[in-house]
Backbone bond lengths (Angstrom), bond angles and torsions (degrees), N, CA, C in turn:
res aa  C-N    CA-C-N  psi(-1)  N-CA   C-N-CA  omega(-1)  CA-C   N-CA-C  phi
1 M - - - 1.471 - - 1.528 109.36 -
2 Q 1.311 116.28 131.48 1.457 120.27 179.64 1.524 109.66 -73.74
3 P 1.375 117.25 136.33 1.458 118.44 177.89 1.525 111.31 -64.62
4 M 1.324 114.91 143.41 1.457 120.01 -179.61 1.528 110.03 -60.44
5 E 1.329 117.56 133.96 1.447 121.68 -178.18 1.527 109.01 -67.26
6 Y 1.325 115.01 138.51 1.470 120.34 178.17 1.516 110.02 -102.20
7 R 1.322 115.57 129.32 1.457 120.60 173.49 1.539 107.46 -133.20
8 R 1.317 113.55 138.47 1.467 118.60 -179.39 1.542 110.03 -64.83
9 K 1.323 114.50 139.36 1.464 120.07 172.20 1.515 111.53 -105.72
10 H 1.333 116.05 -22.98 1.464 119.14 -178.43 1.524 110.64 -79.22
11 D 1.323 115.30 173.14 1.460 119.72 -176.45 1.522 112.89 -101.71
12 R 1.302 117.54 12.94 1.471 121.36 -177.88 1.532 108.16 -94.45
13 H 1.343 116.47 88.02 1.460 120.78 -176.46 1.517 112.35 -104.43
14 R 1.317 117.57 1.72 1.449 121.19 174.88 1.520 108.81 -129.89
15 P 1.318 118.43 151.45 1.453 120.55 179.84 1.528 111.45 -61.47
16 R 1.309 116.18 134.86 1.478 120.41 176.17 1.516 109.26 -79.67
17 G 1.329 117.55 132.99 1.456 122.27 -178.90 1.516 112.96 -68.46
18 W 1.359 114.61 165.68 1.464 119.88 -176.13 1.534 110.28 -60.17
19 F 1.325 118.76 -48.04 1.463 120.79 -176.79 1.523 110.54 -64.57
20 S 1.333 117.05 -36.89 1.459 120.60 177.61 1.518 110.48 -62.72
21 L 1.338 116.18 -42.97 1.451 120.36 178.78 1.531 110.67 -67.38
22 F 1.321 115.53 -40.92 1.472 120.51 179.95 1.528 109.87 -56.43
23 F 1.338 116.65 -48.40 1.471 119.26 -179.69 1.520 111.55 -71.37
24 R 1.331 117.00 -36.12 1.472 120.49 -179.25 1.529 110.57 -66.48
25 L 1.321 117.68 -33.52 1.463 121.15 179.65 1.515 113.09 -78.02
26 G 1.316 117.73 -12.01 1.449 121.45 179.03 1.514 114.45 122.04
27 G 1.326 117.85 9.18 1.455 121.00 -177.11 1.527 114.42 -63.80
28 W 1.347 115.57 -17.35 1.460 119.07 177.75 1.526 111.80 -61.05
29 L 1.357 116.72 -20.92 1.466 119.75 177.74 1.534 110.78 -62.52
30 S 1.331 116.57 -38.42 1.454 119.72 -178.71 1.530 109.83 -64.73
31 L 1.348 117.59 -34.42 1.468 120.40 178.32 1.535 110.41 -69.48
32 I 1.329 116.28 -36.90 1.470 119.19 178.95 1.523 109.57 -63.71
33 F 1.345 116.15 -46.02 1.461 119.53 179.39 1.532 110.96 -65.04
34 G 1.331 116.06 -35.70 1.452 119.36 177.03 1.521 111.70 -64.66
35 A 1.338 116.15 -41.91 1.470 120.13 178.95 1.525 110.72 -65.86
36 L 1.337 116.50 -40.49 1.470 119.90 176.98 1.523 111.25 -62.96
37 L 1.337 115.44 -38.61 1.482 119.11 178.57 1.531 109.94 -61.56
38 I 1.328 117.53 -44.66 1.462 120.39 -179.32 1.533 110.67 -63.54
39 V 1.345 116.67 -44.92 1.472 119.57 -179.56 1.512 111.40 -63.16
40 L 1.341 116.76 -45.70 1.459 119.84 -179.49 1.530 111.31 -66.73
41 T 1.310 116.48 -35.28 1.472 119.48 178.12 1.518 110.69 -63.35
42 L 1.333 116.44 -43.11 1.469 120.77 179.62 1.525 111.03 -64.90
43 I 1.346 116.15 -43.88 1.465 118.95 179.93 1.516 110.39 -66.41
44 S 1.347 116.21 -42.78 1.468 119.96 177.32 1.510 112.21 -59.08
45 A 1.322 116.11 -43.72 1.453 120.38 -179.59 1.539 111.06 -62.40
46 S 1.339 115.75 -40.23 1.469 118.84 -179.16 1.530 110.74 -68.31
47 Q 1.339 116.58 -37.42 1.467 120.25 178.89 1.538 111.00 -67.23
48 L 1.321 116.48 -42.11 1.465 119.77 179.93 1.530 111.50 -70.65
49 F 1.330 115.85 -34.61 1.475 118.95 176.21 1.530 111.21 -63.53
50 L 1.343 115.42 -42.59 1.465 119.57 178.62 1.523 110.24 -66.74
51 A 1.353 116.87 -36.39 1.459 119.85 177.85 1.521 110.64 -63.80
52 D 1.337 116.26 -40.84 1.467 119.33 177.22 1.525 111.38 -64.11
53 Q 1.326 116.98 -40.54 1.469 121.19 178.10 1.531 110.11 -60.95
54 L 1.317 117.39 -44.12 1.466 120.20 -179.80 1.513 111.43 -67.04
55 D 1.361 116.89 -34.34 1.458 118.63 177.46 1.537 110.69 -67.01
56 R 1.320 117.45 -35.92 1.465 121.52 -177.54 1.525 111.95 -84.17
57 D 1.316 115.99 -42.52 1.474 119.52 -168.65 1.507 112.47 -123.80
58 G 1.326 117.77 15.49 1.449 120.35 -178.53 1.517 113.20 -87.52
59 K 1.313 115.65 157.18 1.464 120.68 177.81 1.517 108.39 -138.50
60 F 1.337 114.98 135.03 1.452 119.95 -179.94 1.531 109.14 -83.10
61 T 1.313 114.95 145.43 1.454 120.24 175.38 1.521 108.72 -156.59
62 R 1.314 116.84 166.33 1.454 120.46 178.51 1.536 107.34 -95.79
63 A 1.307 114.69 138.73 1.463 120.92 -178.49 1.533 109.20 -126.58
64 V 1.305 114.94 154.51 1.454 122.38 176.90 1.529 108.41 -110.85
65 V 1.331 115.23 135.56 1.460 120.27 178.11 1.521 108.45 -73.41
66 G 1.323 114.83 128.81 1.466 119.61 178.16 1.514 110.78 -106.99
67 D 1.324 116.45 -126.34 1.476 120.50 -177.48 1.524 111.75 -71.84
68 K 1.303 113.55 155.37 1.481 121.69 175.12 1.523 107.52 -126.23
69 R 1.318 115.73 145.66 1.481 118.63 174.10 1.514 109.85 -151.04
70 M 1.308 114.18 155.19 1.449 120.94 178.97 1.528 109.34 -126.21
71 A 1.318 116.51 132.40 1.470 122.29 178.70 1.510 108.92 -107.04
72 V 1.334 116.71 127.96 1.459 121.56 -179.68 1.522 108.52 -112.23
73 T 1.338 115.41 127.26 1.473 121.23 175.63 1.513 108.48 -129.14
74 Y 1.319 115.18 168.50 1.458 121.60 -178.65 1.528 109.66 -128.80
75 D 1.353 116.41 134.98 1.457 119.94 179.96 1.521 109.80 -85.26
76 S 1.330 116.47 -172.62 1.462 121.38 -176.21 1.537 112.76 -64.96
77 D 1.349 116.35 -21.61 1.460 119.94 177.99 1.521 112.83 -94.46
78 A 1.334 115.58 10.62 1.473 122.14 -178.65 1.506 113.38 66.95
79 D 1.339 116.39 19.50 1.476 120.34 175.80 1.523 109.05 -81.77
80 E 1.311 115.60 139.24 1.457 121.25 -177.11 1.523 111.83 -78.73
81 E 1.299 116.10 134.65 1.464 122.26 175.80 1.516 108.41 -125.14
82 R 1.349 116.31 132.34 1.448 121.18 -176.40 1.535 110.19 -116.74
83 Q 1.312 114.76 138.96 1.456 122.06 174.29 1.538 108.21 -123.93
84 Y 1.327 114.63 140.04 1.460 120.43 -173.56 1.526 109.55 -116.21
85 F 1.350 115.54 138.55 1.457 121.13 -178.41 1.535 109.45 -135.70
86 V 1.322 114.50 141.12 1.464 121.28 177.22 1.542 108.13 -132.39
87 T 1.317 115.31 139.71 1.460 121.01 176.25 1.527 110.38 -95.86
88 F 1.335 116.24 130.37 1.456 122.05 178.62 1.531 109.36 -111.74
89 I 1.316 114.73 136.71 1.478 121.06 179.23 1.533 107.73 -115.85
90 Y 1.332 117.15 124.82 1.450 120.54 -174.71 1.519 109.45 -157.50
91 K 1.331 114.46 168.96 1.466 120.84 175.99 1.508 108.62 -101.93
92 S 1.342 116.11 130.47 1.450 121.71 177.12 1.518 109.14 -114.99
93 S 1.327 116.05 -178.52 1.460 120.67 178.87 1.525 111.67 -65.31
94 E 1.330 116.27 -15.98 1.459 120.69 178.87 1.518 112.42 -102.83
95 G 1.359 117.27 7.24 1.452 119.68 177.93 1.523 111.05 113.24
96 G 1.332 116.44 -162.39 1.453 120.58 179.49 1.505 112.37 -62.39
97 Q 1.319 116.78 141.11 1.475 120.89 -175.57 1.522 109.61 -137.64
98 T 1.302 115.28 138.11 1.467 121.19 173.88 1.525 107.69 -127.24
99 T 1.320 115.75 119.51 1.471 120.06 -173.99 1.515 109.57 -132.37
100 E 1.332 115.78 130.11 1.461 121.02 173.43 1.527 108.19 -99.59
101 T 1.300 117.67 134.21 1.464 120.62 -179.70 1.527 109.92 -142.52
102 G 1.315 115.09 154.72 1.463 120.83 177.82 1.515 111.08 -71.53
103 V 1.305 118.22 139.65 1.468 122.29 -177.98 1.525 108.40 -132.16
104 S 1.314 115.14 168.48 1.463 120.87 176.54 1.524 110.12 -74.32
105 G 1.328 115.92 161.32 1.448 120.01 179.54 1.520 112.34 -63.70
106 D 1.331 116.58 -37.88 1.472 120.55 179.84 1.530 110.10 -64.41
107 F 1.329 117.07 -44.61 1.456 120.30 -179.92 1.526 109.73 -63.19
108 Y 1.310 116.12 -42.23 1.452 121.32 -179.81 1.526 110.92 -59.06
109 D 1.347 115.59 -45.28 1.465 119.86 -177.76 1.527 111.29 -65.48
110 E 1.330 116.63 -36.24 1.478 120.00 -175.70 1.529 112.88 -85.45
111 A 1.305 117.88 -23.32 1.467 120.82 -175.88 1.539 110.21 -69.59
112 V 1.302 114.44 135.30 1.478 122.16 178.29 1.520 108.93 -123.44
113 R 1.295 115.43 133.05 1.482 119.24 179.33 1.523 110.30 -52.82
114 G 1.320 116.47 129.85 1.453 121.98 -178.54 1.523 114.35 97.25
115 D 1.347 116.58 -13.14 1.474 119.32 176.16 1.506 110.17 -61.64
116 E 1.334 116.44 149.08 1.463 122.20 175.22 1.524 110.00 -113.00
117 L 1.303 115.86 144.27 1.464 121.25 177.07 1.530 108.41 -154.16
118 V 1.325 114.55 163.64 1.461 121.11 178.23 1.523 108.54 -90.00
119 I 1.309 116.77 127.98 1.472 121.72 175.23 1.520 108.08 -123.14
120 R 1.327 114.89 175.95 1.474 120.52 175.41 1.534 108.25 -131.59
121 Y 1.328 116.15 135.67 1.458 120.07 178.83 1.521 109.59 -127.81
122 L 1.318 116.13 161.23 1.466 122.02 177.89 1.521 109.05 -84.34
123 R 1.297 116.62 130.37 1.459 119.88 176.73 1.534 110.41 -61.93
124 S 1.316 115.83 -40.04 1.458 120.01 -177.47 1.537 111.62 -75.10
125 D 1.336 117.83 -17.33 1.462 121.91 -179.97 1.525 107.07 -148.37
126 P 1.312 118.42 81.18 1.492 121.68 -173.27 1.528 113.57 -59.19
127 G 1.297 117.03 -18.98 1.468 119.38 179.74 1.518 112.11 -78.81
128 Q 1.329 117.82 -11.16 1.461 120.74 178.30 1.525 108.39 -93.41
129 I 1.328 116.54 112.64 1.463 120.44 -175.22 1.523 112.17 -123.51
130 E 1.305 114.30 164.81 1.456 122.89 173.85 1.527 105.94 -127.25
131 Y 1.333 117.50 106.45 1.468 119.57 -174.11 1.529 111.30 -83.65
132 E 1.317 118.60 -17.68 1.464 122.73 170.92 1.515 106.64 -121.19
133 I 1.298 117.57 109.25 1.461 121.90 -172.19 1.537 110.37 -60.22
134 G 1.343 114.44 127.73 1.470 120.75 -179.72 1.512 114.69 87.47
135 S 1.328 117.32 2.22 1.476 119.94 -175.03 1.528 110.90 -69.08
136 Y 1.345 117.99 -35.40 1.479 119.12 -178.81 1.524 110.61 -66.48
137 R 1.321 117.14 -42.74 1.466 118.77 179.02 1.528 111.27 -66.64
138 K 1.315 115.97 -41.08 1.461 119.50 178.41 1.528 110.77 -61.03
139 A 1.327 116.38 -46.52 1.471 119.99 -179.65 1.519 111.47 -63.88
140 G 1.355 116.50 -40.83 1.454 120.48 178.78 1.502 111.94 -60.98
141 N 1.328 117.26 -44.20 1.467 121.60 -179.66 1.530 111.09 -66.79
142 V 1.340 115.93 -41.74 1.468 118.55 179.11 1.524 110.65 -62.29
143 L 1.341 116.49 -44.89 1.465 119.92 179.70 1.508 111.98 -65.06
144 R 1.329 116.87 -33.50 1.457 120.18 177.73 1.524 111.51 -64.08
145 W 1.355 116.31 -42.35 1.465 119.37 178.40 1.536 111.42 -69.59
146 I 1.314 116.34 -38.48 1.464 118.13 176.98 1.511 110.30 -63.28
147 G 1.339 116.66 -41.66 1.471 120.53 177.36 1.515 111.43 -61.14
148 L 1.324 117.58 -39.09 1.459 121.40 178.64 1.521 110.18 -62.31
149 V 1.333 116.75 -45.16 1.476 120.39 179.82 1.524 110.45 -63.30
150 L 1.354 116.76 -44.28 1.456 119.91 178.60 1.530 112.05 -63.37
151 G 1.344 115.17 -36.26 1.458 118.55 177.37 1.519 111.94 -63.72
152 L 1.346 116.14 -40.95 1.473 119.41 178.53 1.524 110.79 -66.26
153 I 1.337 116.59 -40.30 1.468 119.72 176.94 1.517 110.08 -61.92
154 G 1.344 116.25 -42.11 1.458 120.39 178.14 1.529 112.36 -60.86
155 L 1.343 116.83 -39.94 1.461 120.22 177.65 1.529 111.04 -65.40
156 L 1.334 116.13 -40.47 1.471 119.31 179.32 1.536 109.23 -65.52
157 A 1.332 117.35 -39.49 1.460 119.95 178.18 1.526 110.74 -65.18
158 L 1.342 116.17 -41.09 1.451 120.58 178.24 1.531 110.80 -60.75
159 W 1.328 116.09 -44.19 1.481 120.62 179.31 1.505 110.66 -66.01
160 R 1.336 117.43 -44.61 1.483 120.73 -175.64 1.519 110.83 -64.71
161 Y 1.327 116.44 -53.86 1.474 118.66 -174.40 1.520 111.80 -76.43
162 G 1.339 117.14 -27.37 1.453 119.10 172.93 1.525 110.87 -65.34
163 K 1.336 115.63 -41.53 1.476 119.98 177.68 1.524 111.37 -62.67
164 Q 1.352 115.82 -41.27 1.468 119.79 178.70 1.529 111.17 -64.78
165 A 1.331 116.82 -40.00 1.466 119.01 178.21 1.522 110.57 -64.86
166 N 1.342 116.32 -38.73 1.475 119.54 176.52 1.524 110.85 -60.88
167 R 1.351 116.20 -44.14 1.450 120.39 -179.26 1.534 111.12 -64.87
168 A 1.328 115.90 -38.03 1.482 119.13 -179.97 1.514 110.48 -65.09
169 V 1.317 118.05 -43.65 1.465 121.75 179.51 1.531 110.22 -65.68
170 K 1.327 116.03 -42.68 1.461 120.50 -179.91 1.532 111.54 -65.97
171 A 1.344 116.24 -39.45 1.470 119.59 179.89 1.520 109.75 -65.17
172 R 1.315 116.78 -41.67 1.482 120.67 178.93 1.523 110.72 -64.83
173 R 1.328 116.47 -37.43 1.471 120.68 -176.53 1.515 113.06 -82.16
174 D 1.339 116.68 -44.62 1.483 120.28 -172.09 1.513 114.36 -116.56
175 G 1.339 118.93 -7.60 1.459 120.63 -176.29 1.499 113.53 -78.20
176 D 1.327 114.85 175.35 1.463 121.24 177.14 1.512 109.92 -80.04
177 K 1.309 116.45 132.21 1.460 121.10 176.70 1.532 107.14 -88.68
178 I 1.327 115.32 119.08 1.471 120.40 -172.77 1.513 109.10 -124.27
179 H 1.345 115.92 139.45 1.440 121.17 171.78 1.529 107.25 -91.15
180 A 1.326 116.13 113.00 1.467 121.07 -178.61 1.523 109.62 -107.42
181 E 1.319 114.94 166.03 1.457 121.72 -178.78 1.534 109.67 -108.13
182 V 1.317 116.26 129.95 1.460 120.81 177.37 1.521 108.57 -68.24
183 T 1.330 115.91 130.34 1.474 120.72 179.25 1.518 111.79 -107.86
184 G 1.326 118.46 -15.23 1.457 120.53 178.76 1.505 112.67 163.57
185 I 1.302 114.60 -177.65 1.471 121.98 177.60 1.532 107.03 -126.62
186 R 1.320 115.63 121.59 1.476 120.32 -177.73 1.529 109.49 -96.75
187 E 1.323 115.03 112.95 1.473 119.22 179.36 1.514 110.83 -75.10
188 L 1.328 115.95 138.14 1.471 121.29 178.78 1.520 109.82 -103.96
189 K 1.320 114.94 151.47 1.465 119.93 176.17 1.517 109.23 -84.17
190 L 1.294 114.70 61.63 1.462 121.80 -175.56 1.500 110.15 -150.34
191 E 1.329 116.69 141.74 1.452 121.47 174.68 1.521 109.94 -125.35
192 V 1.330 115.27 142.04 1.464 121.61 174.93 1.526 106.42 -127.30
193 N 1.314 115.90 120.71 1.475 121.13 -175.69 1.531 111.29 53.48
194 N 1.348 114.84 43.86 1.465 123.10 178.81 1.518 113.17 63.33
195 R 1.331 116.86 23.17 1.455 120.82 177.70 1.510 108.69 -117.07
196 S 1.321 117.48 126.56 1.460 121.77 177.34 1.512 109.58 -64.87
197 Q 1.333 115.93 140.18 1.462 121.43 -177.65 1.528 111.58 -104.95
198 A 1.319 114.78 155.96 1.465 120.24 -179.14 1.536 108.82 -153.88
199 R 1.352 114.09 171.28 1.467 120.50 175.70 1.517 109.18 -128.40
200 L 1.317 115.08 137.87 1.472 121.44 175.82 1.507 108.62 -80.03
201 Q 1.318 118.47 129.49 1.463 123.06 -178.08 1.525 109.58 -109.84
202 W 1.335 116.48 147.35 1.461 120.92 -177.93 1.526 111.60 -144.78
203 R 1.335 113.29 165.45 1.476 121.54 173.53 1.525 107.88 -129.24
204 E 1.329 115.57 131.89 1.449 121.13 179.85 1.531 109.82 -88.94
205 P 1.327 118.47 163.38 1.465 120.98 -177.40 1.520 114.21 -54.79
206 D 1.333 118.37 -31.46 1.465 119.89 -179.36 1.532 111.87 -87.02
207 G 1.334 118.05 6.59 1.447 121.47 176.57 1.511 115.71 95.80
208 R 1.334 117.23 -11.20 1.466 119.32 178.38 1.530 109.70 -70.11
209 T 1.316 114.90 147.40 1.458 120.54 -176.86 1.513 110.60 -118.38
210 G 1.310 115.56 164.86 1.455 120.78 177.94 1.509 109.37 -163.95
211 E 1.340 114.77 176.34 1.470 119.79 177.46 1.500 109.46 -148.98
212 S 1.306 114.98 157.20 1.470 122.39 -174.74 1.503 110.79 -80.86
213 L 1.328 114.63 178.09 1.451 120.78 169.16 1.537 108.14 -74.01
214 M 1.322 116.34 170.98 1.465 119.79 -177.90 1.522 111.39 -65.17
215 R 1.320 114.74 140.72 1.465 121.35 173.12 1.519 107.83 -146.42
216 G 1.325 115.56 165.59 1.446 119.53 176.25 1.519 110.57 -64.19
217 I 1.333 116.32 132.04 1.471 119.75 -176.22 1.517 111.61 -64.64
218 E 1.322 117.69 -31.58 1.468 119.64 179.03 1.517 110.86 -65.15
219 E 1.325 116.61 -40.34 1.461 119.52 179.23 1.521 111.23 -65.77
220 L 1.333 116.72 -47.13 1.455 120.21 -179.54 1.530 111.21 -62.78
221 S 1.327 116.80 -43.70 1.466 120.78 -178.84 1.516 111.63 -64.48
222 R 1.329 116.05 -33.59 1.468 120.47 179.96 1.539 111.39 -70.97
223 L 1.331 116.22 -34.65 1.461 119.53 -173.77 1.521 114.19 -93.16
224 Y 1.343 117.02 -31.36 1.481 118.97 -170.76 1.498 113.02 -130.50
225 Q 1.331 113.51 149.80 1.451 121.19 170.89 1.520 108.19 -141.90
226 A 1.332 115.97 165.93 1.459 119.98 -178.33 1.523 110.79 -56.01
227 G 1.326 115.44 134.78 1.468 121.31 179.62 1.504 113.79 101.41
228 D 1.334 118.44 -16.27 1.456 121.47 178.37 1.523 109.45 -67.62
229 R 1.347 115.20 152.50 1.462 121.54 178.39 1.530 109.66 -97.01
230 I 1.311 115.26 139.63 1.468 121.73 175.88 1.507 108.29 -135.40
231 V 1.299 117.07 164.84 1.465 122.96 175.50 1.503 109.43 -103.94
232 V 1.327 115.87 131.57 1.465 121.14 173.07 1.532 106.99 -127.94
233 F 1.320 115.40 154.82 1.444 122.19 178.31 1.532 108.28 -111.28
234 R 1.334 115.94 118.18 1.449 121.94 -174.61 1.547 110.09 -106.83
235 L 1.323 115.32 126.86 1.456 121.74 174.47 1.521 107.47 -136.27
236 G 1.340 116.10 102.67 1.455 120.23 -177.41 1.526 110.42 64.31
237 D 1.329 115.93 -124.18 1.450 120.87 -179.00 1.541 111.93 -88.53
238 D 1.308 117.15 -4.01 1.453 121.09 -177.01 1.515 111.51 -100.58
239 A 1.334 115.78 138.91 1.453 121.25 175.62 1.525 108.75 -140.34
240 F 1.315 115.94 137.66 1.478 121.40 -178.63 1.505 109.89 -131.51
241 W 1.319 114.52 135.57 1.474 120.37 179.32 1.512 109.43 -75.06
242 E 1.312 114.78 140.85 1.470 121.31 179.42 1.521 111.53 -58.71
243 G 1.342 116.13 -31.50 1.455 119.44 179.38 1.516 113.77 -68.28
244 D 1.333 116.66 -16.80 1.458 121.16 177.21 1.532 111.99 -94.44
245 V 1.320 115.99 -41.66 1.479 119.35 -172.45 1.525 112.25 -104.32
246 G 1.341 118.16 -14.40 1.449 120.46 -176.95 1.519 111.55 83.47
247 P 1.328 118.05 168.16 1.462 121.57 -179.87 1.524 110.17 -78.24
248 P 1.345 117.37 164.25 1.469 119.57 176.10 1.525 110.89 -65.43
249 W 1.317 115.43 157.20 1.467 119.51 -179.20 1.531 111.38 -58.29
250 R 1.334 116.38 -33.37 1.459 119.12 -176.30 1.529 112.79 -68.57
251 E 1.346 117.00 -13.76 1.437 120.90 -176.96 1.537 111.79 -101.51
252 I 1.322 117.55 5.59 1.457 118.37 178.74 1.512 110.37 -58.06
253 G 1.301 116.16 128.12 1.469 120.66 -178.79 1.487 113.46 97.27
254 E 1.366 117.24 -16.92 1.450 118.56 178.11 1.530 109.56 -84.00
255 D 1.278 118.34 154.97 1.464 122.42 179.24 1.516 108.78 -122.44
């Protein structure tokens, strides 16, 4: 009996590059953590710089709590976000001063109009105050440690997904090319751009199984059903579907 002819059904007719595989496998997470690290580092640096300024050029004074207000905004998901503001009235080196500043929710709830408390302001900029002494340094240090943790997570993500991209390229180039049988499509409880995601599942001739990267379930259901033949590249314990990684460079032009 002649073996059934194999023809590609997927649209991946050229090898996918390393960076494309890296991002497809999830490497974009490392970029997100890297971006968060940069943002937190900048915010932390600004908080610590202001703390140093207050230590050098700050002056303590008593302030009276004035007006309070709350601003409510909504994000793209219609989730409510609240910001709290309190006005402080105090005497500075330049005379009477009235300054409104953002405060924490707890401070806002506890503050009562007419209350007195000790604050610190910058002599060079009396409108810049610290209503909880040492809060800028504390916030800067906390953000610095959070940034360090995120940076480490980003490095781990870079190593993990970079290693997977290397294995995918190596499997396509040096691994065994195997004709596997589709056993089903596993739907995921995940949507991307309002499209339900799924993974194509297969069984190789020796009984080993595998599954593809995420794809739209409608696309996979349209192209494949149980019993269809697909090509996978096997290298040790790793196997990658041709529809995810593309064919080897040596097969360009073959059908």
